[in-house]
C-alpha positions in Angstrom: 0.0 0.0 0.0 2.8 2.4 0.9 4.5 1.6 -2.4 1.3 2.6 -4.2 1.6 5.9 -2.4 5.0 6.5 -3.9 6.9 5.8 -0.7 10.1 3.8 -0.1 9.3 0.6 1.7 11.2 -2.3 3.3 9.6 -5.2 5.2 10.4 -8.5 6.9 8.4 -11.1 8.8 9.1 -13.7 11.5 6.7 -16.6 12.2 7.1 -19.2 14.9 6.0 -22.8 14.9 2.6 -21.6 16.0 2.1 -19.1 13.2 -1.5 -19.9 12.7 -3.1 -18.2 15.7 0.2 -18.1 17.5 3.2 -15.7 17.7 4.2 -13.7 14.6 6.1 -10.5 13.9 6.1 -8.2 10.9 8.2 -5.0 10.6 7.9 -2.3 8.0 10.1 0.6 7.2 8.3 3.4 5.3 10.0 6.6 4.2 9.7 9.5 1.8 13.4 9.0 1.0 15.6 6.1 0.0 16.0 3.6 2.9 19.6 3.1 4.0 18.9 0.2 6.4 16.0 -2.2 5.8 15.2 -3.2 9.4 13.6 -1.4 12.3 16.1 -0.2 14.9 13.7 1.8 17.0 10.0 1.7 16.1 8.0 4.9 15.8 4.8 2.8 15.8 4.1 -0.5 17.5 0.9 -2.4 16.9 0.4 -5.2 19.4 -2.4 -7.8 19.3 -1.1 -10.1 22.0 0.5 -9.8 25.4 3.6 -11.7 24.3 4.2 -9.3 21.3 3.7 -6.3 23.5 6.1 -7.5 26.2 8.7 -8.5 23.7 8.8 -5.5 21.4 7.8 -2.6 23.7 11.5 -2.1 24.5 12.2 -1.5 20.8 9.9 1.5 20.7 11.5 4.9 20.2 11.6 6.9 23.5 10.4 10.1 21.8 7.1 10.8 19.9 6.3 7.1 19.5 2.9 5.5 19.3 1.7 2.2 20.7 -1.6 0.8 19.3 -2.9 -2.2 21.2 -5.8 -4.6 21.5 -7.3 -3.8 24.9 -8.9 -7.3 25.1 -5.5 -9.0 24.7 -2.9 -6.7 26.2 -2.3 -5.4 29.7 -0.3 -2.3 29.5 2.8 -1.3 31.3 4.1 2.3 31.9 6.2 3.5 29.0 8.0 6.8 29.0 7.4 9.0 26.0 5.0 6.7 24.1 1.4 7.5 23.5 -0.8 4.4 23.8 -4.1 4.0 22.1 -6.6 1.2 22.9 -8.5 -0.5 20.0 -10.9 -3.4 20.8 -10.0 -5.1 17.5 -10.7 -8.7 18.6 -13.9 -7.8 20.3 -15.2 -5.9 17.2 -14.1 -8.6 14.8 -16.0 -11.3 16.7 -19.2 -9.2 17.4 -19.5 -7.5 13.9 -17.7 -9.9 11.6 -18.1 -13.2 13.4 -14.4 -13.9 12.8 -11.5 -13.5 15.2 -9.1 -14.1 12.4 -9.6 -10.7 10.8 -8.9 -8.8 14.1 -5.5 -7.9 12.5 -7.2 -6.2 9.5 -9.6 -4.3 11.9 -6.5 -3.2 13.8 -4.8 -2.2 10.6 -7.7 -0.1 9.4 -8.0 1.7 12.7 -4.2 2.3 12.9 -4.2 3.8 9.4 -6.8 6.3 10.4 -4.8 7.2 13.5 -1.5 7.6 11.8 -2.4 8.5 8.2 0.8 6.7 7.1 -0.8 5.2 3.9 -4.0 6.1 2.0 -7.2 4.3 2.3 -7.3 3.8 -1.5 -3.9 2.2 -1.6 -4.7 -0.2 1.3 -8.0 -1.3 -0.3 -6.1 -1.9 -3.6 -3.5 -3.9 -1.8 -6.1 -6.2 -0.2 -7.9 -6.7 -3.5 -4.6 -7.7 -5.1 -3.0 -9.8 -2.4 -5.9 -11.6 -0.7 -7.6 -14.6 -2.3 -11.1 -14.3 -3.6 -12.4 -16.6 -0.8 -11.5 -14.2 2.0 -11.3 -10.9 0.1 -14.8 -9.7 0.9 -14.4 -10.4 4.6 -11.1 -8.6 4.7 -12.5 -5.6 3.0 -15.4 -5.5 5.5 -12.9 -5.8 8.3 -10.9 -2.9 6.9 -14.0 -0.8 6.7 -15.0 -1.7 10.3 -11.4 -0.7 11.3 -11.7 2.7 9.6 -14.9 3.4 11.5 -13.4 2.2 14.7 -10.3 4.4 14.2 -12.5 7.4 14.2 -13.9 6.5 17.6 -10.7 5.5 19.4 -10.1 6.1 23.1 -6.7 7.5 23.9 -5.3 5.5 26.7 -3.6 8.2 28.8 -1.9 7.5 32.1 -3.4 9.3 35.1 -3.9 8.9 38.8 -7.1 6.9 38.0 -5.5 4.8 35.3 -2.1 3.6 36.4 -1.4 1.4 33.4 -3.0 3.5 30.7 -6.0 1.1 30.5 -9.1 2.4 28.7 -11.4 2.0 31.6 -14.8 3.7 31.9 -13.6 6.2 34.5 -10.8 7.5 32.3 -12.6 7.1 28.9 -13.2 10.8 28.5 -9.8 12.2 29.2 -9.5 15.8 28.1 -6.5 17.4 26.5 -7.3 20.5 28.5 -8.4 20.2 32.1 -10.2 22.9 34.0 -8.8 24.4 37.2 -10.2 27.0 39.5 -8.0 29.7 37.9 -7.5 28.7 34.3 -7.4 25.7 31.9 -4.2 23.7 31.8 -3.1 22.1 28.5 -1.8 18.5 28.8 1.3 18.7 26.6 1.2 14.9 26.2 -2.2 15.1 24.5 -2.0 18.4 22.7 -0.9 17.9 19.0 -0.1 21.6 18.6 -2.3 21.7 15.5 -3.7 25.2 16.2 -7.3 24.1 15.3 -8.6 25.2 18.7 -7.0 28.6 18.4 -8.4 29.3 14.9 -11.9 28.1 15.7 -12.5 29.2 19.2 -15.4 31.6 19.6 -13.2 33.9 21.7 -11.9 35.1 18.3 -15.4 36.5 17.8 -16.1 37.5 21.4 -12.8 38.5 23.0 -14.6 39.4 26.2 -15.3 35.7 26.7 -11.6 34.9 27.3 -12.4 34.6 31.0 -15.9 34.8 32.5 -16.3 33.7 36.1 -20.1 33.5 35.5 -19.9 30.7 32.9 -20.5 27.1 33.8 -16.8 26.1 33.6 -15.5 29.4 35.0 -13.7 30.2 31.7 -14.1 29.9 28.0 -10.7 30.3 26.5 -7.1 30.8 27.5 -4.4 31.1 24.9 -1.4 28.7 24.9 2.2 29.6 24.3 2.9 26.1 22.9 4.7 26.1 19.5 2.1 25.5 16.7 2.6 23.8 13.4 0.3 23.7 10.4 0.4 19.9 10.2 -3.0 18.6 10.9 -3.9 15.0 12.0 -6.0 12.7 9.8 -9.2 13.3 11.8 -9.3 17.0 11.0 -11.2 16.4 7.7 -14.2 15.2 9.6 -13.8 17.4 12.6 -16.9 19.6 13.3 -14.5 22.6 13.8 -14.7 23.1 10.1 -18.2 24.5 10.4 -18.9 28.1 11.4 -19.0 28.7 15.1 -21.4 31.6 15.0 -24.4 29.2 15.5 -23.5 28.7 19.1 -21.6 31.9 19.9 -24.8 33.5 21.3 -25.1 30.6 23.9 -21.5 31.2 24.9 -22.2 34.9 25.1 -24.9 34.1 27.6 -22.5 32.0 29.7 -24.2 28.8 28.6 -21.1 26.8 27.8 -22.6 23.4 28.6 -25.6 24.1 26.3 -23.2 25.3 23.5 -21.3 22.1 23.7 -24.5 20.1 23.4 -25.3 22.0 20.2 -21.8 21.3 18.8 -22.1 17.6 19.5 -25.5 17.2 17.9 -24.0 17.1 14.4 -20.6 15.8 15.5 -19.4 12.7 13.5 -16.7 12.0 16.0 -18.2 11.1 19.5 -14.9 11.6 21.1 -14.4 15.3 20.1 -15.2 18.5 22.0 -12.4 18.1 24.6 -12.8 14.4 25.4 -11.3 11.5 23.4 -10.2 13.6 20.4 -6.8 15.1 20.9 -8.1 18.5 19.7 -8.6 20.5 22.8 -11.6 22.3 21.1 -13.8 22.3 24.2 -12.1 25.5 25.0 
């Protein structure tokens, strides 16, 4: 799939005696430039569908700006410094929606592609159509579609005092990138992607006097951040409701009805995790 996207690719596989349903490893190097060494030294992304794989390869993950995507039904997390960990119930969804545990890897792949944007959907579909036999092709394409949908509804497993091992439990399911305090909101630098979407779309740009209002429900509406901002947007931004005009709910904010305004935003929201919860855009502010 990455080759179809005009990228340089190198890959290798390792299968044990229990390859069918047992232990297996696959590593892929993808680059915009020619690859000088064909094997992974430190992984930027680790996708783990089993506890044994997670335990064995977590030590090979890069210490900075790395991502771990794991099956929360199969893996019990450990604390990892510098790595963001995202829970995807691939096995559970594969069984419940596709009646096949065997395509959990394709569900995981589809979700991971949405999260990382490392290859295009078109190229991945073409790759499955070319490389998967006719008998299983339709099932794999369905699994990929389910994975794409799941990727848009992911729960970011973020370590906190309530969630020692980054597990996606119900208590911590709605972890916000920006947390309220009695004096001002505080941006969680581990969650913030510095995409600047919140800054460009915040209603405070229309109503500057709302930058701090002690009479609002949350005690504030907007506080600017001094974090460095880039113009690189994550894959989910295309479907993010921040693309719509905010004037529809500015009046509610002007009346101090922040909670009601958020409800209005969420009504037409294609991503249930957005508005300051699962989505890493801190747009609730």
